[in-house]
C-alpha positions in Angstrom: -8.1 4.5 -12.1 -4.5 4.2 -13.4 -2.5 1.6 -13.7 0.2 0.1 -11.6 2.6 -2.6 -11.3 4.4 -4.4 -7.4 7.8 -3.2 -6.8 9.7 -6.6 -6.8 11.5 -6.8 -4.3 14.2 -9.4 -3.4 13.4 -12.3 -2.9 14.7 -13.6 0.9 14.2 -10.1 2.1 13.1 -10.0 5.5 9.4 -8.9 6.4 9.5 -5.8 8.4 7.8 -5.8 11.8 4.3 -4.1 12.1 2.0 -3.3 14.8 -1.4 -1.6 13.3 -4.9 -1.7 14.7 -8.4 -3.5 13.0 -10.7 -5.5 12.7 -10.8 -9.2 12.0 -13.5 -12.5 13.0 -15.9 -9.9 14.6 -14.0 -7.4 17.0 -12.8 -4.0 15.9 -9.9 -2.0 17.5 -8.0 -4.7 17.5 -4.3 -4.4 17.4 -2.5 -7.0 15.5 1.1 -7.1 15.0 3.5 -9.0 12.7 4.6 -11.2 16.6 1.1 -12.6 16.3 2.5 -15.0 13.4 5.2 -16.5 15.3 5.0 -20.2 14.2 2.5 -20.1 11.2 4.2 -21.9 8.4 3.6 -19.2 5.7 2.4 -15.6 5.5 0.8 -14.3 3.2 0.0 -10.0 3.5 -2.5 -8.3 1.3 -2.3 -4.5 0.5 -5.8 -3.4 -0.9 -8.6 -1.0 0.5 -12.2 -0.5 -0.6 -13.0 1.4 -3.7 -10.5 -0.3 -6.0 -12.0 -2.2 -8.9 -8.6 -4.3 -8.9 -8.6 -5.4 -5.4 -13.1 -5.6 -5.9 -13.0 -7.9 -8.4 -11.1 -10.7 -6.6 -12.7 -10.3 -3.1 -14.2 -13.1 -3.2 -11.7 -15.4 -4.5 -9.3 -14.0 -2.1 -12.1 -15.0 0.7 -11.9 -18.5 -0.3 -7.9 -18.4 -0.4 -7.8 -17.2 3.0 -10.7 -20.2 4.0 -8.7 -22.8 2.3 -5.3 -21.6 3.7 -5.7 -20.1 7.0 -6.3 -23.7 8.4 -3.0 -25.1 7.1 -1.6 -23.0 8.7 -1.3 -20.3 7.3 -0.7 -16.8 8.1 -3.4 -14.1 6.3 -3.5 -10.2 7.8 -5.1 -7.6 4.8 -3.5 -3.8 4.9 -5.3 -0.7 3.7 -3.2 1.9 3.4 -5.0 4.3 1.4 -5.2 7.9 2.4 -9.7 7.7 3.4 -9.6 11.9 3.6 -9.4 11.6 0.0 -10.8 8.2 -0.9 -13.6 7.8 2.1 -14.7 4.9 0.5 -11.4 3.6 1.8 -12.3 5.0 5.5 -12.6 2.7 8.7 -15.9 2.3 8.6 -15.8 0.8 5.1 -13.2 -1.2 5.9 -15.7 -3.1 8.6 -18.7 -3.7 6.0 -16.4 -5.2 3.2 -15.0 -7.9 6.3 -18.3 -8.1 6.8 -19.3 -9.2 3.9 -16.7 -11.2 2.3 -16.5 -12.9 4.9 -12.9 -13.0 5.8 -11.6 -14.7 8.1 -8.1 -12.4 8.2 -7.4 -9.0 10.4 -7.7 -6.3 8.6 -5.6 -3.7 9.3 -5.5 0.5 9.3 -1.9 1.9 7.7 -2.7 5.6 9.0 0.1 6.2 9.1 1.4 4.5 5.9 4.7 4.0 6.8 4.1 -0.3 7.1 3.1 0.3 2.9 6.8 2.3 2.4 7.8 -0.7 4.5 7.9 -3.1 2.5 8.0 -1.0 -0.5 3.8 -1.6 -1.7 3.1 -0.1 -4.2 -0.5 -1.4 -5.8 -3.9 -2.1 -4.0 -3.3 -5.4 -4.5 0.1 -6.2 -3.4 0.5 -9.5 -2.3 3.6 -10.9 -0.2 4.4 -14.3 0.9 6.9 -15.3 3.6 8.0 -18.5 4.6 7.7 -19.7 8.5 10.8 -17.5 9.2 8.8 -14.5 8.0 11.4 -14.3 4.3 10.0 -13.1 1.1 9.2 -16.7 -1.1 6.9 -14.9 -3.7 6.1 -11.0 -4.6 3.6 -11.2 -7.4 -0.1 -11.4 -8.9 -2.6 -13.7 -7.7 -3.5 -15.6 -11.2 -3.5 -14.8 -14.6 -7.2 -13.4 -15.2 -8.1 -10.4 -12.5 -11.6 -9.7 -14.4 -12.7 -12.4 -14.9 -12.1 -15.7 -12.3 -12.9 -18.5 -15.0 -11.2 -17.5 -17.3 -8.0 -18.2 -14.4 -6.0 -20.5 -15.9 -2.9 -19.8 -13.7 -3.0 -19.1 -10.3 0.5 -18.4 -9.1 -0.6 -17.6 -5.3 -1.7 -20.3 -5.0 1.0 -22.3 -6.7 3.4 -20.6 -3.5 1.3 -20.9 -1.0 1.8 -24.9 -2.5 5.3 -24.9 -2.4 5.9 -23.6 1.0 3.3 -25.4 2.9 5.9 -28.4 1.5 8.7 -27.6 1.8 9.3 -26.2 -1.0 10.7 -23.4 -2.8 8.2 -21.7 -5.4 9.1 -20.5 -8.4 11.2 -17.7 -9.1 9.4 -16.3 -11.8 7.2 -14.3 -10.8 4.6 -11.8 -12.1 3.8 -9.1 -9.9 0.7 -8.2 -9.3 -1.3 -4.6 -11.0 -3.7 -2.7 -9.3 -4.9 0.6 -8.5 -1.6 2.2 -6.8 -1.8 3.5 -3.4 -3.3 7.0 -2.3 -0.5 8.1 -1.3 -1.8 11.3 1.8 0.3 14.7 0.3 
């Protein structure tokens, strides 16, 4: 497990298009695209996977965060770009099981070609991208200040950014990168 920090692409960047297959709320092999989130107050795109210990440590918090913000008009989508031939735990079958286990209320999609991860400059799991209603990047950083021990979290960076957008404010530009396992690129 090599610790990798997210690339801090410029705020104000526009969300690259995606259209990927995945699992969502009891349905598998569902095609989901960026356009499906038109009209949302914000859009949170999470690059994640199943095997990464950094993702495993936040799955419950991530599920709770999404359940709290989706009813407020926030679109949430997770994308797995890892090479599942080298990391079988990141296969679509395992993704479906993880989606069900944690009760995710958001689509969990497969980026088989890894083109979407590259378009977003995603480099680690988890990697968070928060866009406003016009799909303009407002936040790129960590979920909070303690990935491993939720009881010791003192700063909820992602929640603060979500709250700012939902109240018509701009999130603080002082953003800490996310950290986790590197995306497992195909050879």
